N, CA and C atoms as a LAMMPS dump frame, in Angstrom:
ITEM: TIMESTEP
0
ITEM: NUMBER OF ATOMS
678
ITEM: BOX BOUNDS ff ff ff
-5.0000000000000000e+02 5.0000000000000000e+02
-5.0000000000000000e+02 5.0000000000000000e+02
-5.0000000000000000e+02 5.0000000000000000e+02
ITEM: ATOMS id mol type element x y z
1 1 1 N 2.264 7.264 -1.748
2 1 2 C 1.223 6.648 -1.212
3 1 3 C -0.153 6.766 -2.255
4 2 1 N -0.76 5.929 -2.463
5 2 2 C -1.576 6.193 -3.364
6 2 3 C -3.291 5.971 -2.827
7 3 1 N -4.756 7.144 -3.122
8 3 2 C -5.374 6.72 -2.812
9 3 3 C -6.309 6.304 -3.881
10 4 1 N -6.819 5.172 -3.974
11 4 2 C -6.948 4.49 -5.144
12 4 3 C -8.37 4.196 -5.126
13 5 1 N -9.576 3.776 -5.825
14 5 2 C -10.598 3.934 -6.488
15 5 3 C -11.661 4.17 -5.375
16 6 1 N -12.786 5.042 -5.103
17 6 2 C -13.505 4.978 -4.327
18 6 3 C -12.721 5.876 -2.644
19 7 1 N -11.761 6.427 -3.593
20 7 2 C -10.881 7.502 -2.572
21 7 3 C -11.589 8.147 -1.583
22 8 1 N -12.973 8.633 -2.017
23 8 2 C -13.424 9.06 -0.485
24 8 3 C -13.449 8.507 1.047
25 9 1 N -13.263 6.876 0.774
26 9 2 C -13.027 6.009 1.672
27 9 3 C -11.558 6.655 2.786
28 10 1 N -10.884 6.867 1.77
29 10 2 C -9.461 7.247 2.624
30 10 3 C -9.619 8.801 3.377
31 11 1 N -10.499 9.216 3.091
32 11 2 C -11.016 10.877 3.682
33 11 3 C -11.957 10.094 5.059
34 12 1 N -12.572 8.637 5.179
35 12 2 C -13.663 8.696 6.405
36 12 3 C -12.687 8.953 7.593
37 13 1 N -13.384 9.161 8.498
38 13 2 C -12.953 8.906 10.109
39 13 3 C -12.556 7.843 10.754
40 14 1 N -11.469 7.551 11.336
41 14 2 C -11.356 6.233 12.153
42 14 3 C -10.147 7.159 13.529
43 15 1 N -11.387 6.644 14.746
44 15 2 C -11.081 7.464 15.833
45 15 3 C -10.89 8.946 15.682
46 16 1 N -11.847 9.562 15.137
47 16 2 C -11.957 10.918 14.757
48 16 3 C -10.38 11.488 13.606
49 17 1 N -9.761 10.552 13.132
50 17 2 C -8.777 11.175 12.067
51 17 3 C -8.95 10.347 10.977
52 18 1 N -9.158 11.54 9.574
53 18 2 C -8.776 10.503 8.69
54 18 3 C -7.944 9.074 8.524
55 19 1 N -8.741 8.004 7.468
56 19 2 C -8.112 7.253 7.497
57 19 3 C -6.452 7.41 6.586
58 20 1 N -6.729 8.753 5.698
59 20 2 C -5.099 8.669 4.997
60 20 3 C -4.612 9.411 6.167
61 21 1 N -5.014 9.967 6.633
62 21 2 C -3.869 10.652 8.077
63 21 3 C -3.277 9.583 8.776
64 22 1 N -3.878 9.041 9.047
65 22 2 C -3.139 7.718 10.104
66 22 3 C -2.551 6.728 8.906
67 23 1 N -2.534 6.569 7.784
68 23 2 C -1.656 6.344 6.692
69 23 3 C -0.504 6.632 6.323
70 24 1 N -0.659 8.228 6.247
71 24 2 C 0.975 8.93 6.134
72 24 3 C 1.501 8.9 7.074
73 25 1 N 0.998 9.08 8.61
74 25 2 C 1.508 9.096 10.092
75 25 3 C 2.309 7.455 10.045
76 26 1 N 1.67 6.703 9.629
77 26 2 C 2.339 5.267 9.686
78 26 3 C 3.66 5.429 8.855
79 27 1 N 3.536 5.721 7.475
80 27 2 C 4.82 5.875 6.757
81 27 3 C 6.029 6.497 7.717
82 28 1 N 5.315 7.965 7.911
83 28 2 C 6.484 8.725 8.691
84 28 3 C 7.003 8.758 9.739
85 29 1 N 6.615 7.458 10.622
86 29 2 C 6.775 6.647 11.669
87 29 3 C 8.239 6.399 11.587
88 30 1 N 8.485 5.645 9.901
89 30 2 C 10.247 5.253 10.031
90 30 3 C 10.927 6.522 10.126
91 31 1 N 11.883 6.109 10.621
92 31 2 C 13.324 7.224 10.578
93 31 3 C 13.956 7.282 8.745
94 32 1 N 13.616 5.975 8.337
95 32 2 C 14.103 5.897 7.415
96 32 3 C 13.423 6.778 6.125
97 33 1 N 11.74 6.955 6.36
98 33 2 C 11.231 8.079 5.408
99 33 3 C 11.369 9.631 5.597
100 34 1 N 11.827 9.764 4.548
101 34 2 C 12.056 11.506 4.521
102 34 3 C 11.392 12.421 3.501
103 35 1 N 10.579 11.748 2.777
104 35 2 C 9.403 12.441 1.914
105 35 3 C 8.307 11.4 1.825
106 36 1 N 7.302 11.718 2.09
107 36 2 C 5.837 11.083 1.751
108 36 3 C 5.214 11.602 0.566
109 37 1 N 4.662 10.972 -0.697
110 37 2 C 4.105 11.809 -1.103
111 37 3 C 3.023 11.142 -1.573
112 38 1 N 1.659 11.995 -1.51
113 38 2 C 0.6 11.44 -1.674
114 38 3 C -0.528 11.645 -3.327
115 39 1 N -0.589 10.879 -3.52
116 39 2 C -1.02 11.082 -5.142
117 39 3 C -2.449 11.07 -4.526
118 40 1 N -3.282 12.025 -5.131
119 40 2 C -4.389 12.304 -5.137
120 40 3 C -5.45 11.997 -6.295
121 41 1 N -6.577 11.695 -6.247
122 41 2 C -7.787 11.569 -7.314
123 41 3 C -7.475 12.764 -8.16
124 42 1 N -7.634 12.73 -9.74
125 42 2 C -7.032 14.096 -10.646
126 42 3 C -7.872 15.476 -10.189
127 43 1 N -8.632 15.413 -9.603
128 43 2 C -9.57 16.34 -8.954
129 43 3 C -9.834 16.854 -7.728
130 44 1 N -8.709 15.886 -6.906
131 44 2 C -9.134 16.348 -5.199
132 44 3 C -7.574 16.594 -4.6
133 45 1 N -6.822 16.851 -5.536
134 45 2 C -5.445 17.086 -4.713
135 45 3 C -5.66 18.45 -3.933
136 46 1 N -6.641 19.443 -4.376
137 46 2 C -6.662 20.546 -3.144
138 46 3 C -7.168 20.231 -2.068
139 47 1 N -8.13 19.595 -1.965
140 47 2 C -8.404 18.873 -0.623
141 47 3 C -7.706 17.905 0.103
142 48 1 N -7.14 17.437 -0.331
143 48 2 C -5.944 16.461 0.054
144 48 3 C -4.88 17.237 0.953
145 49 1 N -4.572 18.172 0.035
146 49 2 C -3.337 19.206 0.548
147 49 3 C -4.163 19.944 1.948
148 50 1 N -5.11 20.425 2.09
149 50 2 C -5.729 20.986 3.055
150 50 3 C -5.653 20.047 3.884
151 51 1 N -5.969 19.086 3.635
152 51 2 C -6.153 17.873 5.058
153 51 3 C -4.846 17.823 5.449
154 52 1 N -4.326 17.413 4.858
155 52 2 C -2.661 17.243 5.259
156 52 3 C -2.18 18.504 6.175
157 53 1 N -2.486 19.814 5.538
158 53 2 C -1.893 20.959 6.229
159 53 3 C -2.913 21.393 8.024
160 54 1 N -3.996 20.639 7.692
161 54 2 C -4.803 20.412 9.011
162 54 3 C -4.355 19.682 10.12
163 55 1 N -3.461 18.503 9.554
164 55 2 C -2.847 17.881 11.028
165 55 3 C -1.896 17.541 11.07
166 56 1 N -1.834 17.255 12.372
167 56 2 C 0.111 17.186 12.775
168 56 3 C 0.717 16.188 12.272
169 57 1 N 1.744 16.527 11.291
170 57 2 C 2.855 15.524 11.196
171 57 3 C 3.992 15.781 11.525
172 58 1 N 4.943 15.056 11.011
173 58 2 C 6.219 14.815 12.035
174 58 3 C 6.891 15.764 11.059
175 59 1 N 7.551 16.553 11.735
176 59 2 C 8.069 17.642 11.359
177 59 3 C 9.562 17.199 10.305
178 60 1 N 10.263 16.039 10.901
179 60 2 C 11.498 15.718 9.891
180 60 3 C 10.905 14.973 8.312
181 61 1 N 9.636 14.566 8.491
182 61 2 C 9.462 14.586 7.501
183 61 3 C 8.843 15.324 6.396
184 62 1 N 9.187 15.137 5.275
185 62 2 C 8.103 15.926 4.117
186 62 3 C 7.165 15.902 3.486
187 63 1 N 6.03 16.529 3.139
188 63 2 C 4.916 15.788 2.36
189 63 3 C 4.686 16.841 0.893
190 64 1 N 4.208 15.766 0
191 64 2 C 3.341 16.579 -1.052
192 64 3 C 2.618 15.588 -1.839
193 65 1 N 1.565 16.528 -2.108
194 65 2 C 0.417 16.335 -2.88
195 65 3 C 0.523 16.386 -3.998
196 66 1 N 0.099 15.059 -5.013
197 66 2 C 0.075 15.464 -6.808
198 66 3 C -1.08 14.923 -7.202
199 67 1 N -1.896 15.342 -8.191
200 67 2 C -2.948 14.645 -8.687
201 67 3 C -2.448 13.217 -9.724
202 68 1 N -3.185 12.107 -9.265
203 68 2 C -2.886 10.987 -10.092
204 68 3 C -3.782 10.993 -11.488
205 69 1 N -3.84 9.741 -11.625
206 69 2 C -4.847 9.369 -13.116
207 69 3 C -5.679 8.355 -13.083
208 70 1 N -6.128 7.888 -13.826
209 70 2 C -7.346 7.222 -14.199
210 70 3 C -7.023 5.947 -13.587
211 71 1 N -5.949 5.35 -13.958
212 71 2 C -5.53 3.898 -13.141
213 71 3 C -4.417 3.989 -12.543
214 72 1 N -3.982 2.585 -11.612
215 72 2 C -2.996 2.771 -10.505
216 72 3 C -1.657 3.029 -11.022
217 73 1 N -1.915 2.164 -11.743
218 73 2 C -0.248 2.424 -12.517
219 73 3 C 0.211 4.2 -13.055
220 74 1 N -0.824 4.503 -13.726
221 74 2 C -1.134 6.095 -14.242
222 74 3 C -0.627 6.863 -12.486
223 75 1 N -1.015 6.6 -11.748
224 75 2 C -1.106 7.267 -10.236
225 75 3 C 0.233 7.049 -9.623
226 76 1 N 0.579 5.81 -9.943
227 76 2 C 2.076 5.704 -9.028
228 76 3 C 3.048 6.326 -10.572
229 77 1 N 3.061 6.437 -11.398
230 77 2 C 3.807 6.698 -12.522
231 77 3 C 3.719 8.399 -11.915
232 78 1 N 2.733 8.984 -11.378
233 78 2 C 2.886 10.44 -11.454
234 78 3 C 3.614 10.622 -9.928
235 79 1 N 3.319 9.786 -9.251
236 79 2 C 4.032 10.034 -7.692
237 79 3 C 5.523 9.611 -8.246
238 80 1 N 5.895 8.555 -8.636
239 80 2 C 7.505 8.767 -9.517
240 80 3 C 8.003 9.816 -9.992
241 81 1 N 7.39 10.552 -10.818
242 81 2 C 7.793 11.739 -11.642
243 81 3 C 7.797 12.91 -10.254
244 82 1 N 6.819 13.001 -9.629
245 82 2 C 7.23 13.731 -8.59
246 82 3 C 8.55 13.488 -7.773
247 83 1 N 9.017 12.428 -7.66
248 83 2 C 10.436 12.336 -6.714
249 83 3 C 11.3 12.814 -7.4
250 84 1 N 12.055 14.085 -5.804
251 84 2 C 13.202 14.727 -6.166
252 84 3 C 14.347 14.092 -6.499
253 85 1 N 15.678 14.442 -7.136
254 85 2 C 16.658 13.42 -7.229
255 85 3 C 17.297 13.127 -5.618
256 86 1 N 18.269 12.215 -5.728
257 86 2 C 18.643 11.925 -4.667
258 86 3 C 18.196 10.633 -3.546
259 87 1 N 16.98 10.264 -3.89
260 87 2 C 16.106 9.207 -3.238
261 87 3 C 16.423 7.896 -4.174
262 88 1 N 16.976 6.566 -3.807
263 88 2 C 16.948 5.669 -4.147
264 88 3 C 16.403 4.376 -4.282
265 89 1 N 15.07 4.691 -2.653
266 89 2 C 14.076 3.521 -2.205
267 89 3 C 13.304 4.42 -2.383
268 90 1 N 12.42 3.494 -2.983
269 90 2 C 10.854 3.987 -3.095
270 90 3 C 9.884 3.262 -2.936
271 91 1 N 8.642 3.559 -1.668
272 91 2 C 7.457 2.856 -1.117
273 91 3 C 6.678 2.884 -2.151
274 92 1 N 5.869 1.702 -1.909
275 92 2 C 4.231 2.216 -2.81
276 92 3 C 3.349 1.658 -1.725
277 93 1 N 2.216 2.478 -1.149
278 93 2 C 1.74 2.384 0.003
279 93 3 C 0.04 2.546 -0.556
280 94 1 N -0.811 1.726 -0.378
281 94 2 C -2.411 2.174 -0.236
282 94 3 C -2.76 2.82 0.627
283 95 1 N -3.325 3.768 0.693
284 95 2 C -3.786 4.543 1.752
285 95 3 C -5.022 4.231 2.734
286 96 1 N -5.311 3.093 2.009
287 96 2 C -6.754 2.286 2.706
288 96 3 C -5.644 1.278 3.744
289 97 1 N -4.675 0.944 3.975
290 97 2 C -3.971 0.821 5.063
291 97 3 C -3.511 1.685 6.231
292 98 1 N -4.115 1.862 7.092
293 98 2 C -3.895 2.823 8.021
294 98 3 C -2.988 2.576 8.805
295 99 1 N -3.14 1.158 9.344
296 99 2 C -2.622 0.714 10.881
297 99 3 C -1.036 -0.04 10.34
298 100 1 N -0.441 -0.213 9.112
299 100 2 C 0.74 -0.977 9.13
300 100 3 C 1.724 -0.721 9.986
301 101 1 N 2.642 -1.292 10.916
302 101 2 C 2.886 -0.815 12.246
303 101 3 C 4.762 -0.448 11.197
304 102 1 N 5.301 0.307 11.756
305 102 2 C 6.654 1.002 11.703
306 102 3 C 7.786 -0.369 11.352
307 103 1 N 7.797 -1.446 12.309
308 103 2 C 8.557 -2.268 12.086
309 103 3 C 8.488 -3.097 10.27
310 104 1 N 7.186 -3.133 9.86
311 104 2 C 7.084 -3.964 8.67
312 104 3 C 7.209 -2.861 7.664
313 105 1 N 7.269 -1.333 8.361
314 105 2 C 8.012 -0.54 6.706
315 105 3 C 9.132 -0.382 7.073
316 106 1 N 10.096 -0.828 8.219
317 106 2 C 11.609 -0.897 8.062
318 106 3 C 12.196 -1.813 7.367
319 107 1 N 11.517 -3.108 7.699
320 107 2 C 11.529 -4.336 7.161
321 107 3 C 11.858 -4.813 5.677
322 108 1 N 10.671 -3.538 4.98
323 108 2 C 10.563 -3.654 3.522
324 108 3 C 11.936 -3 3.186
325 109 1 N 11.819 -1.51 3.777
326 109 2 C 13.098 -0.783 3.264
327 109 3 C 14.56 -1.54 3.317
328 110 1 N 14.916 -2.261 4.574
329 110 2 C 16.07 -2.967 4.647
330 110 3 C 16.361 -4.071 3.638
331 111 1 N 15.296 -4.374 3.34
332 111 2 C 15.677 -5.818 2.034
333 111 3 C 15.635 -5.103 0.897
334 112 1 N 14.991 -3.963 0.928
335 112 2 C 15.966 -3.475 -0.586
336 112 3 C 17.135 -2.779 -0.332
337 113 1 N 17.564 -2.446 0.879
338 113 2 C 19.231 -1.462 0.915
339 113 3 C 20.038 -2.942 1.149
340 114 1 N 19.712 -3.917 1.278
341 114 2 C 20.355 -5.394 1.33
342 114 3 C 20.659 -5.967 -0.379
343 115 1 N 19.839 -5.418 -1.474
344 115 2 C 19.996 -5.72 -2.766
345 115 3 C 18.38 -6.2 -3.139
346 116 1 N 17.626 -6.181 -3.05
347 116 2 C 16.536 -7.087 -3.561
348 116 3 C 15.879 -5.956 -4.312
349 117 1 N 15.699 -6.097 -5.196
350 117 2 C 15.206 -5.092 -6.43
351 117 3 C 13.645 -4.273 -6.171
352 118 1 N 13.04 -5.418 -5.673
353 118 2 C 11.57 -5.673 -5.271
354 118 3 C 10.907 -6.18 -4.002
355 119 1 N 10.152 -5.657 -3.687
356 119 2 C 9.997 -6.069 -1.658
357 119 3 C 8.624 -6.441 -1.375
358 120 1 N 8.137 -7.447 -1.085
359 120 2 C 6.242 -7.037 -0.751
360 120 3 C 6.741 -7.638 0.999
361 121 1 N 5.464 -7.299 1.62
362 121 2 C 5.227 -7.929 2.875
363 121 3 C 4.237 -8.593 2.793
364 122 1 N 3.914 -9.499 3.179
365 122 2 C 2.749 -10.786 3.151
366 122 3 C 2.575 -11.73 4.48
367 123 1 N 1.938 -12.238 4.144
368 123 2 C 1.331 -13.251 5.422
369 123 3 C 0.789 -14.385 4.894
370 124 1 N 1.083 -15.756 5.44
371 124 2 C 0.566 -16.974 4.869
372 124 3 C -0.632 -16.955 5.076
373 125 1 N -1.572 -17.773 3.898
374 125 2 C -2.925 -17.803 4.085
375 125 3 C -3.762 -18.987 4.93
376 126 1 N -4.487 -18.704 5.85
377 126 2 C -5.423 -19.206 6.765
378 126 3 C -6.196 -20.266 6.097
379 127 1 N -6.909 -19.668 4.947
380 127 2 C -7.964 -20.066 4.535
381 127 3 C -7.635 -21.304 3.253
382 128 1 N -8.349 -22.09 3.076
383 128 2 C -7.965 -22.853 1.587
384 128 3 C -8.473 -22.316 0.67
385 129 1 N -7.727 -22.431 -0.621
386 129 2 C -7.919 -21.665 -1.642
387 129 3 C -8.455 -22.51 -2.724
388 130 1 N -9.59 -22.085 -3.616
389 130 2 C -9.81 -22.816 -4.894
390 130 3 C -9.676 -21.865 -5.768
391 131 1 N -9.239 -22.435 -7.149
392 131 2 C -9.262 -21.634 -7.934
393 131 3 C -10.595 -22.612 -9.471
394 132 1 N -11.321 -21.331 -9.679
395 132 2 C -12.437 -21.558 -10.37
396 132 3 C -12.332 -21.289 -11.86
397 133 1 N -13.505 -21.861 -12.457
398 133 2 C -13.949 -21.435 -13.821
399 133 3 C -15.178 -20.477 -13.364
400 134 1 N -14.866 -18.819 -14.153
401 134 2 C -16.087 -18.044 -13.743
402 134 3 C -17.665 -18.763 -14.263
403 135 1 N -18.43 -18.069 -13.345
404 135 2 C -19.752 -18.34 -13.648
405 135 3 C -20.175 -18.451 -15.105
406 136 1 N -21.282 -19.026 -15.661
407 136 2 C -21.616 -18.856 -16.833
408 136 3 C -22.545 -17.369 -16.534
409 137 1 N -23.132 -17.306 -15.871
410 137 2 C -24.011 -16.317 -15.49
411 137 3 C -23.903 -16.089 -13.976
412 138 1 N -24.239 -14.16 -14.041
413 138 2 C -24.305 -14.087 -12.668
414 138 3 C -25.167 -14.575 -11.802
415 139 1 N -24.503 -14.78 -10.475
416 139 2 C -25.399 -15.981 -9.733
417 139 3 C -25.253 -17.456 -9.69
418 140 1 N -24.765 -17.762 -10.95
419 140 2 C -24.563 -19.518 -11.083
420 140 3 C -23.375 -20.331 -10.157
421 141 1 N -23.844 -21.177 -10.232
422 141 2 C -22.607 -21.906 -9.497
423 141 3 C -21.213 -21.918 -10.196
424 142 1 N -19.878 -21.896 -9.363
425 142 2 C -18.747 -21.653 -10.104
426 142 3 C -17.996 -23.05 -9.749
427 143 1 N -17.748 -23.798 -11.018
428 143 2 C -16.993 -25.092 -10.787
429 143 3 C -15.708 -24.851 -10.291
430 144 1 N -14.822 -25.928 -9.707
431 144 2 C -13.602 -25.664 -9.372
432 144 3 C -12.698 -26.605 -9.935
433 145 1 N -11.572 -25.794 -10.314
434 145 2 C -10.867 -26.506 -11.342
435 145 3 C -9.514 -26.891 -10.638
436 146 1 N -9.09 -26.416 -9.544
437 146 2 C -7.68 -26.237 -9.097
438 146 3 C -7.988 -26.447 -7.481
439 147 1 N -7.183 -26.871 -6.568
440 147 2 C -6.638 -26.593 -5.29
441 147 3 C -5.132 -26.026 -4.794
442 148 1 N -4.635 -24.736 -5.079
443 148 2 C -3.446 -24.451 -4.831
444 148 3 C -2.948 -24.94 -3.501
445 149 1 N -1.573 -25.348 -3.647
446 149 2 C -1.228 -25.819 -2.272
447 149 3 C -0.878 -24.427 -1.461
448 150 1 N -1.445 -24.353 -0.246
449 150 2 C -1.394 -23.421 0.507
450 150 3 C -0.483 -22.771 0.811
451 151 1 N 0.689 -23.714 1.66
452 151 2 C 1.936 -23.501 2.222
453 151 3 C 2.879 -22.622 1.063
454 152 1 N 2.664 -22.55 -0.082
455 152 2 C 3.293 -21.645 -1.242
456 152 3 C 2.461 -20.458 -1.232
457 153 1 N 1.364 -20.193 -1.014
458 153 2 C 0.934 -18.883 -1.686
459 153 3 C 0.755 -17.895 -0.288
460 154 1 N 1.003 -16.792 -0.389
461 154 2 C 1.2 -15.728 0.554
462 154 3 C 0.164 -14.34 0.12
463 155 1 N 0.147 -13.923 1.108
464 155 2 C -1.339 -12.654 0.588
465 155 3 C -0.746 -11.26 0.637
466 156 1 N -0.481 -10.636 0.045
467 156 2 C 0.345 -9.417 -0.146
468 156 3 C -0.027 -8.1 0.471
469 157 1 N 0.569 -7.529 1.267
470 157 2 C 0.403 -6.121 1.851
471 157 3 C 1.139 -5.115 1.157
472 158 1 N 1.242 -3.946 1.87
473 158 2 C 1.811 -2.667 1.397
474 158 3 C 2.345 -2.169 2.284
475 159 1 N 3.12 -1.533 2.469
476 159 2 C 3.761 -0.84 1.758
477 159 3 C 4.948 -1.922 0.614
478 160 1 N 5.163 -2.07 -0.472
479 160 2 C 5.944 -2.523 -1.573
480 160 3 C 7.269 -1.699 -1.798
481 161 1 N 8.416 -2.272 -1.448
482 161 2 C 9.564 -1.543 -1.782
483 161 3 C 10.36 -1.723 -2.851
484 162 1 N 10.808 -0.883 -3.237
485 162 2 C 11.861 -0.825 -4.867
486 162 3 C 12.929 0.246 -4.945
487 163 1 N 13.881 -0.579 -5.716
488 163 2 C 14.861 -0.04 -5.874
489 163 3 C 14.503 1.615 -6.634
490 164 1 N 14.698 2.389 -6.961
491 164 2 C 14.19 3.831 -7.747
492 164 3 C 14.285 3.071 -8.979
493 165 1 N 15.538 2.744 -9.562
494 165 2 C 15.531 2.959 -10.903
495 165 3 C 14.885 1.437 -11.577
496 166 1 N 14.677 0.505 -11.134
497 166 2 C 13.989 -0.211 -11.205
498 166 3 C 12.579 -0.481 -11.614
499 167 1 N 11.986 0.747 -10.414
500 167 2 C 10.491 0.882 -10.88
501 167 3 C 9.743 1.526 -11.826
502 168 1 N 10.915 2.623 -11.986
503 168 2 C 10.968 3.554 -13.037
504 168 3 C 11.094 2.834 -14.346
505 169 1 N 11.757 1.853 -14.728
506 169 2 C 12.054 0.689 -15.582
507 169 3 C 10.812 0.372 -15.67
508 170 1 N 10.215 -0.334 -15.194
509 170 2 C 9.238 -1.036 -14.962
510 170 3 C 7.974 -0.19 -15.484
511 171 1 N 7.409 1.067 -14.858
512 171 2 C 6.683 1.63 -15.346
513 171 3 C 6.648 2.031 -16.957
514 172 1 N 8.114 1.904 -17.33
515 172 2 C 8.296 2.64 -18.454
516 172 3 C 7.879 1.79 -20.007
517 173 1 N 7.785 0.158 -19.212
518 173 2 C 8.179 -1.006 -20.347
519 173 3 C 7.415 -1.899 -20.21
520 174 1 N 6.42 -1.999 -18.655
521 174 2 C 5.316 -2.894 -18.737
522 174 3 C 3.863 -1.972 -18.686
523 175 1 N 2.972 -2.4 -19.743
524 175 2 C 1.614 -2.297 -19.795
525 175 3 C 0.413 -2.995 -19.532
526 176 1 N 0.796 -4.352 -19.439
527 176 2 C -0.493 -5.573 -19.085
528 176 3 C -0.183 -6.196 -18.024
529 177 1 N -1.533 -6.571 -18.074
530 177 2 C -1.489 -7.52 -16.983
531 177 3 C -0.923 -7.121 -15.356
532 178 1 N -1.439 -5.363 -15.422
533 178 2 C -0.535 -4.915 -14.465
534 178 3 C -1.697 -5.154 -12.897
535 179 1 N -1.244 -5.922 -11.706
536 179 2 C -2.089 -6.097 -10.767
537 179 3 C -1.543 -5.487 -9.584
538 180 1 N 0.303 -4.895 -9.418
539 180 2 C 0.041 -4.395 -8.382
540 180 3 C 1.948 -3.833 -8.795
541 181 1 N 2.738 -3.211 -8.335
542 181 2 C 4.107 -2.854 -8.759
543 181 3 C 4.77 -3.734 -8.854
544 182 1 N 4.472 -4.653 -7.767
545 182 2 C 5.575 -5.861 -7.739
546 182 3 C 5.536 -6.925 -9.003
547 183 1 N 4.348 -6.813 -9.37
548 183 2 C 4.053 -7.769 -10.416
549 183 3 C 4.845 -7.37 -11.745
550 184 1 N 4.97 -5.684 -12.258
551 184 2 C 5.173 -4.944 -12.861
552 184 3 C 7.083 -5.792 -12.916
553 185 1 N 7.307 -5.684 -11.938
554 185 2 C 8.905 -5.972 -11.915
555 185 3 C 8.855 -7.391 -12.196
556 186 1 N 7.963 -8.045 -11.807
557 186 2 C 8.013 -9.614 -12.302
558 186 3 C 8.069 -9.548 -13.63
559 187 1 N 7.515 -9.073 -14.394
560 187 2 C 7.079 -8.881 -15.86
561 187 3 C 8.553 -8.552 -16.325
562 188 1 N 9.549 -8.15 -15.735
563 188 2 C 10.944 -7.74 -16.488
564 188 3 C 11.563 -8.891 -16.062
565 189 1 N 11.282 -9.878 -15.454
566 189 2 C 12.047 -10.912 -15.188
567 189 3 C 13.242 -10.772 -14.109
568 190 1 N 13.239 -9.689 -13.415
569 190 2 C 13.814 -9.604 -12.026
570 190 3 C 13.317 -10.054 -10.796
571 191 1 N 14.091 -10.622 -9.574
572 191 2 C 13.512 -11.213 -8.583
573 191 3 C 12.858 -9.967 -7.57
574 192 1 N 11.747 -10.945 -7.472
575 192 2 C 10.902 -9.675 -6.258
576 192 3 C 10.804 -10.677 -4.725
577 193 1 N 11.302 -10.276 -3.855
578 193 2 C 11.133 -11.702 -2.316
579 193 3 C 10.137 -10.612 -1.554
580 194 1 N 9.813 -11.504 -0.562
581 194 2 C 8.483 -11.433 0.475
582 194 3 C 9.514 -11.506 1.562
583 195 1 N 8.754 -10.296 2.476
584 195 2 C 9.223 -10.378 4.104
585 195 3 C 7.883 -10.225 4.709
586 196 1 N 8.078 -10.814 6.106
587 196 2 C 6.883 -11.056 7.09
588 196 3 C 5.997 -9.631 6.676
589 197 1 N 4.869 -9.924 6.583
590 197 2 C 3.857 -8.651 6.892
591 197 3 C 3.236 -8.629 8.128
592 198 1 N 2.422 -8.215 8.052
593 198 2 C 1.486 -8.024 9.9
594 198 3 C -0.176 -8.241 9.599
595 199 1 N -0.604 -8.741 10.465
596 199 2 C -2.141 -8.801 10.676
597 199 3 C -2.664 -7.379 10.715
598 200 1 N -1.967 -6.31 11.193
599 200 2 C -2.724 -4.968 11.347
600 200 3 C -2.702 -4.425 10.084
601 201 1 N -1.853 -4.837 9.049
602 201 2 C -1.742 -4.246 7.84
603 201 3 C -2.78 -4.454 7.103
604 202 1 N -4.314 -4.601 7.668
605 202 2 C -5.376 -5.295 6.607
606 202 3 C -5.608 -3.413 6.676
607 203 1 N -6.432 -3.809 4.817
608 203 2 C -7.555 -2.759 4.147
609 203 3 C -8.381 -2.534 4.919
610 204 1 N -8.806 -1.394 4.728
611 204 2 C -9.856 -0.611 5.196
612 204 3 C -10.727 -0.296 4.208
613 205 1 N -11.732 -1.399 3.791
614 205 2 C -13.025 -1.262 2.675
615 205 3 C -14.408 -1.412 3.086
616 206 1 N -14.409 -1.958 3.968
617 206 2 C -15.926 -2.262 4.631
618 206 3 C -16.271 -1.751 5.836
619 207 1 N -17.04 -1.696 6.046
620 207 2 C -17.535 -1.504 7.749
621 207 3 C -17.24 -2.484 8.583
622 208 1 N -17.333 -3.432 8.506
623 208 2 C -16.129 -4.404 9.634
624 208 3 C -14.586 -3.746 9.724
625 209 1 N -14.348 -3.751 8.511
626 209 2 C -13.254 -3.463 8.653
627 209 3 C -12.421 -2.052 9.646
628 210 1 N -13.347 -1.454 9.306
629 210 2 C -13.387 0.033 9.892
630 210 3 C -13.714 -0.699 11.937
631 211 1 N -14.837 -1.277 12.141
632 211 2 C -14.876 -1.64 13.434
633 211 3 C -13.35 -2.273 14.117
634 212 1 N -12.781 -3.174 13.312
635 212 2 C -11.618 -3.718 13.497
636 212 3 C -10.454 -3.092 13.893
637 213 1 N -10.282 -1.733 12.981
638 213 2 C -9.472 -0.446 12.858
639 213 3 C -9.852 -0.029 14.636
640 214 1 N -10.888 0.494 14.44
641 214 2 C -11.041 1.089 15.94
642 214 3 C -10.883 0.205 17.255
643 215 1 N -10.876 -1.224 16.759
644 215 2 C -10.487 -1.839 18.24
645 215 3 C -8.867 -1.99 18.299
646 216 1 N -8.135 -2.067 16.955
647 216 2 C -6.796 -2.069 17.101
648 216 3 C -6.206 -0.657 17.677
649 217 1 N -7.005 0.434 17.195
650 217 2 C -6.419 1.854 17.805
651 217 3 C -6.62 1.916 19.233
652 218 1 N -7.651 1.203 19.408
653 218 2 C -8.139 1.015 20.961
654 218 3 C -7.218 0.376 22.241
655 219 1 N -6.492 -0.602 21.56
656 219 2 C -5.779 -1.546 22.103
657 219 3 C -4.3 -0.908 22.084
658 220 1 N -3.678 -0.052 20.902
659 220 2 C -2.328 0.673 21.42
660 220 3 C -2.4 1.802 21.879
661 221 1 N -3.562 2.261 22.104
662 221 2 C -3.704 3.207 23.396
663 221 3 C -3.88 3.07 24.694
664 222 1 N -4.212 1.707 25.057
665 222 2 C -4.222 0.751 26.215
666 222 3 C -2.906 0.415 26.313
667 223 1 N -2.115 -0.119 25.633
668 223 2 C -0.773 -0.229 25.472
669 223 3 C 0.091 0.359 25.632
670 224 1 N -0.306 1.94 25.304
671 224 2 C 1.151 3.104 25.092
672 224 3 C 0.531 3.74 26.287
673 225 1 N -0.344 3.792 26.955
674 225 2 C -0.835 4.322 28.457
675 225 3 C -1.42 5.345 27.772
676 226 1 N -1.954 5.687 26.866
677 226 2 C -2.862 7.245 26.579
678 226 3 C -3.668 6.702 25.404
């Protein structure tokens, strides 16, 4: 689990609990997850470790905090390097997605177990998408060059799931055009498959996202009776 740029956002409270803790609990909710490695900012590992120690987490899941690097790729590699032997399936999750349901986590794991080297949860797009040429100067209008077929597009979420050996190989050999870990596996020429994502697995990056996350938690509490 990676704390990306703007990591303090992941330490912001959601319903009185840091977003990071919600995200860790979301991963640990799966009985298939035995270890959660939190990749912290290079100088923030002690703070994150203290945060995890201060919050109740499932006893059946182990936790480890390691310092990350300056890029997403370096940070994920730091998490991979910290993995003990005997773990063959790896999930890479953004800490800013605190509400991913356990069914989504389990669905990703199941697809890797069935033989897919890389799996991403994703949702169909509801908006029409335009491909544009970048503006010549900030604030100028951008010319549209194409309208991709929406039915063939998906909005990708996390956790992304991988066969461990495949992900290690990708990090050892792919250095360019890295947008996410699945794209690295694509560059190896290996198949990446999509499984259904969930509308509640959105990224909390804006004040509006925080309000929506609070509403989702309130609905879950009402449905669960507490």
